[in-house]
N, C-alpha and C positions, 0 to 999 in steps of 0.2 A: 529529154534528160530526166533521170530518176531523182526525185526529191526525197530527202530523208525526213523522218518525223521531227528531228531536231530543227532542220531548216524551216519546216512548216511552223513549229512552235515559235521560233524566233521571229518569223514573219508576223504571226499573230500577236506576239508580245509587243512588237513595234507598233502594230495598229492599235492595241489597247492603250499603250503609252500615249500615242498621238490623240486618241479619243479623249483621254483625261486632260491633256493639254488644251485641246479645243474647248472642252466643257468648262475648264477653269476660266477661260476668256469669253464664255458664252457664245461660241462660234459654231456654225454648222460644220460637222465633220463628215466628209465623204471619203471613205477609205479607197486606196488603190493598192493592188497586190501584184507582185511578180509571179506568185504561185497561184494558179487558178483555183484550186480547191480551198484556199484560205478564205476567199470571200464568203462562201457558204457557211463555213465554220464560224467566221466572225459574226454573221447574222444570227446563227444559233446562240452564240455567246450573248449577243445583245438582247435576244429574246429572253434569256435567262439571267440577265445581269442583276435584277433585283434579288432573285433567289441566291445567286452567287455572293453578292455583297452581304446579304443578311447572314449567310452561312459563315463568311469570313468574320464579320463583325461579332457574331456570337462566340467566336473562338479566339478573339483577341482580348487578353486580360490586361487591364490598366493601359489600354491602347485603343485607338480608333482607326478604322479603315482609311480615313482621309488624312491621318497623320503619317501614313506610310509614304515613302518616296514613290513617285510615279512608276518607275521601273519595277520596284518591288511589288507594288499593287498590281501591275500588269502580269507579272510572273505568277503571283498567287492566284489572281482571278483565273488565269488560264488553267492552272493546276486544279483548282476547285471545279471548274467546268468539266474537265476531264474525269474527275472523281464522280461528279454528279450525273453526267450525261453520256459517258462511254463505258465500255467494258474493260478498259485497260486495267491491268493489275495495279493496285495502289503503290507498290514499291517502284514500279517503272515511272509513274507520275511523279512521285516524290523525288526520285533520283534525277530525273530530267529537270525538274524545277530547281533543285539544288545546283546542278551543273550549269544551268543557264544563269543562275544568280552568281555563281563564281566568276563567270565570264563578264557579265554586264553590271554587277552591282557590288561585288565584294570590295571593301576597303582593305587597307593593309592589315587590319586587325582580324579579318576573317569572321567577324561576328554575324554579318548579314545572312550568309548561307546557313548558319546554325539556326538563326531566328526563323528563316523561311522553312527549313526542315521541320522545326518544332511545330509551327503553325499548321503546315499542311499535314503533318503526321497526326496531330490532334483531330483535324477535320476528317482525315481518312478513317481513323478509328471509329468515329461517330457514323460516317456514311457507309463504309464497307465492312465494319466490324473487325 
């Protein structure tokens, strides 16, 4: 069965979300994936997590990374990883992060996807010009 990039992103977002939950309880997290290629990408993200978090933190104004909701932090981390470590065009990365935010995190006021868009766009401008 052919897996779409969005399905892969959602699988990775879920793993990053779970990782944060386990970390908050100081528990060992051993991810499991339905999509085979997700495991390798997850390990790449974990290898770069410090750089990813520092990049996000330096682009949050009057906010901190750990003040973000777990789901939002997972979505933004994944997008920043894609900006830093892949050749994907920045607009595709931003659009996908916004669409995933609309599905999994938007409240009735629709502010979260606008926040996600702004943060990732600012980071993308600094990374990819």
